[in-house]
Wavefront OBJ file of the C-alpha trace (Angstrom):
o trace
v 0.000 0.000 0.000
v 1.025 3.616 -0.376
v -0.173 7.134 0.327
v -1.476 8.614 -2.938
v -2.951 11.892 -1.707
v -1.805 13.946 1.244
v -3.367 16.648 3.363
v -0.886 19.170 2.038
v 2.446 17.778 3.085
v 4.144 14.398 3.017
v 6.185 13.324 6.019
v 8.827 10.642 5.428
v 11.114 9.790 8.330
v 13.559 7.099 9.423
v 12.009 5.145 12.293
v 13.100 2.142 14.359
v 11.391 -1.082 13.252
v 11.126 -4.408 15.081
v 10.242 -7.367 12.892
v 10.357 -9.871 15.786
v 12.749 -12.067 13.763
v 10.501 -11.824 10.702
v 11.065 -9.895 7.473
v 8.609 -7.050 6.819
v 7.977 -6.258 3.128
v 8.005 -2.772 1.677
v 4.493 -1.356 1.551
v 3.459 -2.875 4.875
v 1.342 -0.901 7.333
v 3.076 -0.210 10.647
v 1.769 0.471 14.145
v 3.379 1.141 17.551
v 4.533 -1.933 19.448
v 2.132 -3.346 22.013
v 4.309 -5.617 24.180
v 5.816 -4.387 27.456
v 9.607 -4.671 27.812
v 9.852 -5.655 24.149
v 8.670 -3.172 21.506
v 6.667 -0.330 23.061
v 9.069 2.308 21.724
v 9.359 1.090 18.122
v 7.101 0.326 15.150
v 5.919 -3.186 14.289
v 3.862 -4.644 11.459
v 0.168 -3.838 11.809
v -2.453 -6.504 12.308
v -6.196 -6.662 12.885
v -7.611 -3.252 13.751
v -4.108 -1.707 13.539
v -4.879 0.688 16.402
v -2.931 3.936 15.966
v -1.466 2.888 12.613
v 1.549 5.145 12.130
v 2.768 4.791 8.578
v 3.777 2.666 5.608
v 7.187 1.025 5.312
v 8.978 2.308 2.198
v 11.920 -0.117 2.267
v 11.921 -3.786 3.198
v 12.997 -4.638 6.746
v 15.200 -7.724 6.753
v 15.155 -9.520 10.080
v 18.508 -10.213 11.713
v 20.059 -9.974 15.147
v 20.878 -6.272 14.811
v 17.602 -5.163 13.300
v 15.581 -6.976 15.954
v 17.514 -5.937 19.043
v 15.356 -4.854 21.958
v 15.553 -1.083 22.550
v 14.073 -1.477 26.029
v 17.251 -3.296 27.092
v 19.447 -0.511 25.756
v 20.096 -1.913 22.279
v 19.221 0.105 19.175
v 17.344 -1.215 16.155
v 18.156 -0.371 12.562
v 16.315 2.596 11.042
v 13.909 2.210 8.124
v 12.216 4.805 5.912
v 8.534 5.229 6.790
v 5.864 7.410 5.203
v 3.747 8.613 8.106
v -0.041 8.701 7.673
v -1.357 12.184 8.414
v -4.962 13.374 8.824
v -6.604 13.702 5.406
v -4.276 11.251 3.647
v -5.675 8.686 1.209
v -4.078 5.248 0.868
v -4.147 2.915 -2.151
v -3.956 -0.812 -1.385
v -4.097 -3.759 -3.794
v -6.412 -6.659 -3.088
v -4.421 -9.715 -2.005
v -4.759 -12.026 -5.027
v -3.628 -15.326 -3.524
v -4.847 -18.362 -1.613
v -4.191 -16.768 1.783
v -6.462 -13.821 1.040
v -9.508 -15.260 -0.706
v -12.900 -16.675 0.308
v -14.361 -20.110 -0.449
v -17.671 -20.467 -2.275
v -19.817 -23.213 -0.708
v -22.232 -23.509 -3.642
v -23.832 -21.359 -6.331
v -26.604 -20.919 -8.842
v -26.095 -18.814 -11.962
v -26.632 -15.575 -9.973
v -26.485 -16.450 -6.245
v -23.266 -17.337 -4.432
v -23.525 -19.105 -1.077
v -20.669 -18.205 1.273
v -20.719 -19.364 4.890
v -21.310 -16.633 7.478
v -20.675 -13.710 5.158
v -21.145 -10.129 6.305
v -24.633 -8.784 5.595
v -25.450 -5.544 3.765
v -22.507 -5.504 1.360
v -24.554 -5.099 -1.811
v -22.661 -2.780 -4.123
v -19.502 -4.838 -3.602
v -17.527 -6.653 -6.310
v -16.660 -10.343 -6.625
v -13.646 -11.572 -8.588
v -13.040 -15.300 -9.072
v -9.330 -15.870 -8.608
v -9.262 -19.690 -8.777
v -11.404 -22.749 -9.483
v -14.505 -22.832 -11.643
v -15.125 -19.428 -13.222
v -11.588 -18.149 -12.606
v -11.027 -14.730 -14.172
v -14.642 -13.518 -13.899
v -15.651 -10.195 -12.349
v -19.186 -9.491 -11.117
v -21.152 -6.760 -9.355
v -23.209 -7.658 -6.274
v -26.764 -6.306 -6.221
v -27.976 -7.935 -2.984
v -26.514 -9.732 0.025
v -27.459 -11.559 3.222
v -25.583 -13.370 5.978
v -25.054 -16.354 3.665
v -25.408 -15.184 0.057
v -24.350 -12.645 -2.541
v -26.517 -12.041 -5.613
v -24.808 -10.766 -8.761
v -26.272 -8.424 -11.371
v -26.870 -11.109 -14.021
v -25.303 -14.283 -15.367
v -24.910 -13.266 -19.000
v -21.689 -14.748 -20.371
v -20.566 -16.033 -16.963
v -19.777 -19.575 -15.817
v -21.787 -20.764 -12.821
v -19.483 -21.153 -9.811
v -19.214 -24.199 -7.549
v -17.423 -25.313 -4.385
v -14.030 -25.200 -6.114
v -14.356 -21.447 -6.732
v -12.226 -19.031 -4.697
v -13.210 -15.373 -4.754
v -11.958 -11.935 -3.801
v -14.612 -9.661 -2.311
v -14.109 -5.909 -2.655
v -16.327 -4.253 -0.061
v -18.619 -1.571 -1.431
v -17.775 2.134 -1.566
v -18.371 3.809 1.817
v -17.961 0.546 3.723
v -16.362 1.391 7.072
v -13.993 -1.524 7.675
v -11.648 -3.783 5.737
v -9.154 -6.559 6.465
v -5.353 -6.630 6.229
v -3.413 -9.459 4.614
v -1.848 -11.556 7.351
v 0.199 -14.336 5.741
v 1.283 -13.564 2.176
v 2.820 -10.054 2.044
v 1.572 -9.369 5.592
v 0.226 -5.876 6.187
v 0.613 -4.872 2.528
v -2.656 -5.813 0.836
v -6.367 -5.848 1.596
v -7.603 -9.348 2.313
v -10.976 -10.787 1.383
v -12.971 -12.102 4.315
v -16.418 -13.568 4.813
v -16.853 -11.761 8.122
v -16.424 -8.017 8.454
v -12.812 -6.876 8.695
v -11.519 -5.064 11.772
v -9.366 -2.357 10.163
v -11.465 0.833 10.587
v -10.596 2.357 7.226
v -13.336 3.643 4.937
v -13.580 2.574 1.276
v -13.633 5.587 -1.004
v -13.121 4.009 -4.428
v -12.833 0.540 -5.971
v -10.523 0.351 -8.971
v -9.240 -2.058 -11.596
v -6.182 -2.198 -13.828
v -6.549 -4.418 -16.861
v -3.448 -5.489 -18.826
v -2.956 -3.148 -21.767
v -4.225 -0.188 -19.764
v -1.740 2.295 -18.345
v -3.683 3.196 -15.223
v -6.303 2.182 -12.690
v -9.917 3.153 -13.399
v -12.946 3.189 -11.113
v -15.054 0.053 -11.337
v -18.381 0.691 -13.091
v -21.158 -1.915 -13.003
v -22.277 -0.859 -16.508
v -18.810 -1.553 -17.931
v -17.014 -4.090 -15.764
v -19.681 -6.529 -14.563
v -19.422 -9.750 -16.551
v -15.814 -9.373 -17.689
v -14.029 -12.710 -18.101
v -10.516 -13.933 -18.788
v -8.935 -11.524 -16.301
v -6.725 -14.136 -14.604
v -3.628 -13.026 -16.488
v -0.421 -11.266 -15.511
v -0.918 -7.577 -14.860
v -4.552 -7.654 -13.701
v -5.031 -5.845 -10.388
v -7.819 -4.714 -8.114
v -7.229 -1.995 -5.553
v -9.116 0.139 -3.075
v -8.630 3.797 -2.233
v -9.063 4.063 1.526
v -9.516 6.805 4.094
v -7.529 5.777 7.201
v -9.277 6.139 10.542
v -7.992 5.829 14.113
v -4.377 6.448 13.141
v -1.551 7.643 15.373
v -1.965 11.221 14.169
v -5.763 11.077 14.004
v -6.907 8.861 16.920
v -10.462 8.000 17.865
v -9.664 7.747 21.578
l 1 2 3 4 5 6 7 8 9 10 11 12 13 14 15 16 17 18 19 20 21 22 23 24 25 26 27 28 29 30 31 32 33 34 35 36 37 38 39 40 41 42 43 44 45 46 47 48 49 50 51 52 53 54 55 56 57 58 59 60 61 62 63 64 65 66 67 68 69 70 71 72 73 74 75 76 77 78 79 80 81 82 83 84 85 86 87 88 89 90 91 92 93 94 95 96 97 98 99 100 101 102 103 104 105 106 107 108 109 110 111 112 113 114 115 116 117 118 119 120 121 122 123 124 125 126 127 128 129 130 131 132 133 134 135 136 137 138 139 140 141 142 143 144 145 146 147 148 149 150 151 152 153 154 155 156 157 158 159 160 161 162 163 164 165 166 167 168 169 170 171 172 173 174 175 176 177 178 179 180 181 182 183 184 185 186 187 188 189 190 191 192 193 194 195 196 197 198 199 200 201 202 203 204 205 206 207 208 209 210 211 212 213 214 215 216 217 218 219 220 221 222 223 224 225 226 227 228 229 230 231 232 233 234 235 236 237 238 239 240 241 242 243 244 245 246 247 248 249 250 251
C-alpha cells in the first residue's frame, strides 16, 4: 500500500522497526509496538484493527540480530524509511490475489453465491473469481445476506461451484476492511467472509486491466461480466480513508 494523496504535506522519516525475527515487506502498514519490555518504543507490522497505525514502510525490513535488538534493554534497532499517515491522507492498497487472502464459495446458482457466514449488507460490492470454476470472472453484487451474494446477471458467466475461490471488494463507503496476514503481511487488503476489523473507509474501488496504463474506477455498466482476467498484470485496488491512526486517533 502507499499514500497517494496527502493533506498538504508528506512526512517521510527514518524510524526504528522491530520485525520480531521476521522480514517485513516494503508497503506494509506499521503500528506502535504493544508488548511491554519488548517493543513499546518502536514500530511493528500492523495486524487486525491496527490501532494507531503510524505509517507505511517504504523499504523492506530484513530480520537479523541487529535489526531486531530490543531497545528497552538498551540496544538500538536499525532505522527504516517510513511514510507517516497524516490526517486527510488517502491510501491505495491492492487486493491480495492469492490463496491466503480469498474466500471459499460453498455452492452457487447462476446468480447467487452461497458463502458461509458472510457479512450482511454488502450489496454494491464486487466479486472476482481468482481460482477454481469461473476463474477470471468479475461481477457486481446487487444484494446480500448473511449467507449469500446475488450478482447483477449471469450473462456470459460460468456458474461457480465449491471449487471457486473469490476476492470480495467491499462496497464504496464501507467502514472496515481486512489486512493481509500471511502472504505479504500488512501490505494488501484481504478478502474475508466476516467483516474486517481495520477501521478504514472505502472511497473508491478500482481495476487495472493489462494493456491499460492506469487504474480506473469500477463501473457496473462496464465491468460486470468481464471474463478472462486471470492473467499477468490484472489488479484490483481500493482507495481508503484511514481512521484511528496515530496522528488522528479515535480515543
